[in-house]
Each structure stands twice: as structure tokens, then as C-alpha cells.
C-alpha positions as CSV (number, residue, x, y, z in Angstrom):
1,M,70.1,86.8,105.0
2,S,72.0,85.3,107.9
3,S,75.0,83.1,107.3
4,S,78.3,82.2,108.7
5,A,81.4,81.1,106.9
6,P,82.2,77.4,107.1
7,A,84.3,76.2,110.0
8,G,87.9,75.3,109.2
9,T,90.8,76.9,107.4
10,L,91.0,80.3,105.9
11,T,91.0,78.7,102.5
12,Q,87.5,77.4,103.3
13,L,86.6,80.8,104.5
14,A,87.5,82.3,101.2
15,G,85.4,79.6,99.5
16,Q,82.3,81.1,101.2
17,G,82.2,83.9,98.7
18,A,85.1,83.7,96.4
19,R,85.6,81.2,93.6
20,L,88.9,82.7,92.7
21,V,91.9,81.9,90.6
22,A,94.8,82.8,92.8
23,S,96.2,82.0,96.2
24,P,95.6,84.7,98.8
25,R,98.1,87.5,99.4
26,R,98.5,88.0,103.1
27,R,100.2,90.4,105.5
28,V,100.4,90.6,109.2
29,F,100.2,94.1,110.9
30,P,101.0,95.2,114.4
31,G,97.7,96.1,116.2
32,R,98.2,99.8,116.2
33,P,96.1,102.7,114.7
34,D,99.0,103.7,112.5
35,Q,98.8,100.4,110.7
36,V,95.4,101.0,109.2
37,G,97.0,103.1,106.4
38,P,99.5,100.4,105.5
39,A,96.6,97.8,105.5
40,R,94.7,100.0,103.0
41,R,97.8,100.3,100.8
42,F,98.3,96.6,100.9
43,V,94.8,95.9,99.6
44,A,95.0,98.7,97.0
45,R,98.2,97.1,95.6
46,A,96.7,93.6,95.7
47,L,93.5,94.7,93.8
48,D,95.2,97.2,91.5
49,G,93.1,97.5,88.4
50,C,89.9,96.0,89.9
51,P,86.9,98.2,89.4
52,L,85.9,97.9,93.1
53,A,89.3,98.4,94.6
54,D,88.3,101.7,96.2
55,D,85.3,99.9,97.9
56,A,87.7,97.2,99.1
57,V,90.1,99.8,100.5
58,L,87.3,101.6,102.4
59,C,86.0,98.3,103.8
60,V,89.4,97.0,104.9
61,S,90.0,100.3,106.6
62,E,86.8,99.8,108.7
63,L,87.6,96.2,109.5
64,A,91.2,96.9,110.5
65,S,90.1,99.8,112.6
66,N,87.5,97.5,114.3
67,A,90.2,94.9,114.9
68,I,92.3,97.5,116.7
69,Q,89.5,99.2,118.6
70,H,87.4,96.2,119.7
71,T,89.7,93.2,120.1
72,P,93.0,92.4,121.9
73,S,94.7,93.0,118.6
74,G,94.8,96.7,119.6
75,Q,96.4,95.9,123.0
76,G,99.8,94.7,121.8
77,G,98.4,92.1,119.4
78,R,98.3,91.7,115.6
79,F,95.8,91.6,112.8
80,Q,96.2,89.9,109.4
81,V,94.7,90.9,106.0
82,L,94.2,88.3,103.3
83,V,93.2,89.2,99.8
84,W,91.9,86.7,97.2
85,R,91.5,88.2,93.7
86,G,89.6,86.6,90.9
87,R,88.6,87.5,87.3
88,A,85.4,89.1,88.4
89,S,85.4,89.1,92.2
90,A,87.6,89.6,95.3
91,C,87.3,88.4,98.9
92,V,89.2,90.2,101.7
93,A,89.4,88.9,105.3
94,V,90.8,90.6,108.4
95,T,91.7,88.2,111.2
96,D,92.2,89.5,114.7
97,D,92.7,88.3,118.2
98,G,89.0,87.9,118.8
99,A,86.4,89.7,121.0
100,R,83.7,88.8,123.4
101,H,80.9,90.0,121.2
102,A,80.3,89.2,117.5
103,P,80.5,92.2,115.1
104,R,77.2,93.7,114.3
105,P,76.4,96.6,111.9
106,R,74.0,99.4,112.9
107,A,70.5,99.1,111.5
108,P,70.1,100.9,108.2
109,G,69.1,104.5,108.7
110,S,70.0,104.4,112.4
111,E,70.3,107.8,113.9
112,D,72.2,106.4,116.9
113,L,75.3,108.5,117.5
114,A,77.2,105.7,119.2
115,E,80.5,105.0,117.5
116,S,80.2,101.2,117.3
117,G,78.6,99.6,114.3
118,H,78.6,102.4,111.7
119,G,81.7,101.1,109.9
120,L,80.2,97.6,109.6
121,R,77.1,99.3,108.0
122,V,79.4,100.7,105.4
123,V,80.9,97.3,104.7
124,A,77.4,95.7,104.5
125,D,76.3,98.4,102.1
126,L,79.3,98.2,99.8
127,A,80.0,94.5,99.8
128,T,78.1,91.9,97.7
129,A,78.3,89.7,100.9
130,W,80.1,89.8,104.2
131,G,80.3,87.7,107.3
132,H,82.5,86.6,110.2
133,Q,83.8,83.4,111.5
134,Q,85.3,82.5,114.9
135,I,88.5,80.8,113.9
136,G,89.8,79.8,117.4
137,Q,88.2,76.3,117.1
138,S,90.5,75.5,114.1
139,G,93.7,76.1,116.0
140,L,94.0,79.8,115.1
141,P,93.2,82.6,117.6
142,G,90.4,85.0,117.1
143,R,87.9,85.9,114.4
144,A,87.9,86.5,110.7
145,V,85.6,89.2,109.3
146,W,85.4,89.0,105.5
147,F,83.7,90.7,102.6
148,H,83.2,89.7,99.0
149,L,83.0,92.1,96.0
150,V,81.7,91.0,92.6
151,W,81.9,92.9,89.3
152,A,80.8,92.0,85.8
153,P,83.5,90.4,83.7
154,D,83.6,93.5,81.5
155,N,84.7,95.4,84.7
156,R,81.4,97.0,85.6
157,P,80.4,96.7,89.2
158,A,77.8,93.9,89.5
159,R,74.5,94.6,91.2
160,R,74.8,94.0,95.0
161,F,72.5,91.2,95.8
162,R,72.7,90.7,99.6
163,S,74.7,91.1,102.8
164,Q,75.5,88.1,104.9
165,R,76.3,88.0,108.6
166,E,76.2,85.5,111.4
167,G,73.0,86.0,113.3
């Protein structure tokens, strides 16, 4: 399924996949490879006790690495991680300084050995939904790439029902 997050604020972005009970936790990181670990720990702390916290940590690692490798964030810029946590879902977004090309995962089962796209395939496979939104038109620089994880209220992971991306 193709979709893009609604234009506007980051709060609207979270509304795309997360009907959550708390305001987001956010942290800005320097755009350096050594900051991927702190971004993972930030998400792990924000989602402590969530049954899909490990999936979220892996996904944010991929998105933070992409922000550093494929956008001006990795050339002296910054990236930001936002985490919305609900009773049975979480939404995580990584905002960066933007890139010329929209993020695209590799096709499922791709044997292509190119580096680009494999991390987004991991995000697409683990997340209930994911997407990206150019946020420059709302007065903020760059792009937000987000993923949504859902689990059953009794803390069992919910069945993954789809991936979303701008197409």
C-alpha cells in the first residue's frame, strides 16, 4: 500500500499511525556515526517495557544510519529522534536534513549486493506501517521517516498488517 504522512506538523505526522496517550519524547543528535548508539539507547529508554522495543531499536538504528549516510545530516548537520508511546502502539520518527531522493527499500528477496535500501527493507518487514514525509514545506528542513509498531493490549505483538511508503 502506498501512502504518505499528512503535510504539516510532526504531531500530525504521528497521527498517521499513532493514536497515542503521551506527548513525544525527542532528542537531537549530531550527524555523526558515533551517535547511532545513543539514538538506539534513547529509543530503548523511551520504550522500556514495550514488547516490541527491540524491533524499534533496530529500526531506529537503520533510520539514523540512513540519515547520516544519505543526507546532509551526516555532513556536519543533525538528526532528531521522536518517540510517541501508547498503551498498545508506538510511533518513532527520525528527522534529517533531507536528501535529493526519497527513501526506498529493496524489493523483498532482492539478491542485489548494493548497500542502499536493505535497512529500509528491515524497517518495512518489522513495522506495522512506515512512511516518510518531506517536512521542508512546513517551515522545517528535511524529511521525516517514521515507523509504527502495534502490539495487543496484553503485550503480545500484533499481527503485522501492512507497510506504507510514499510511492
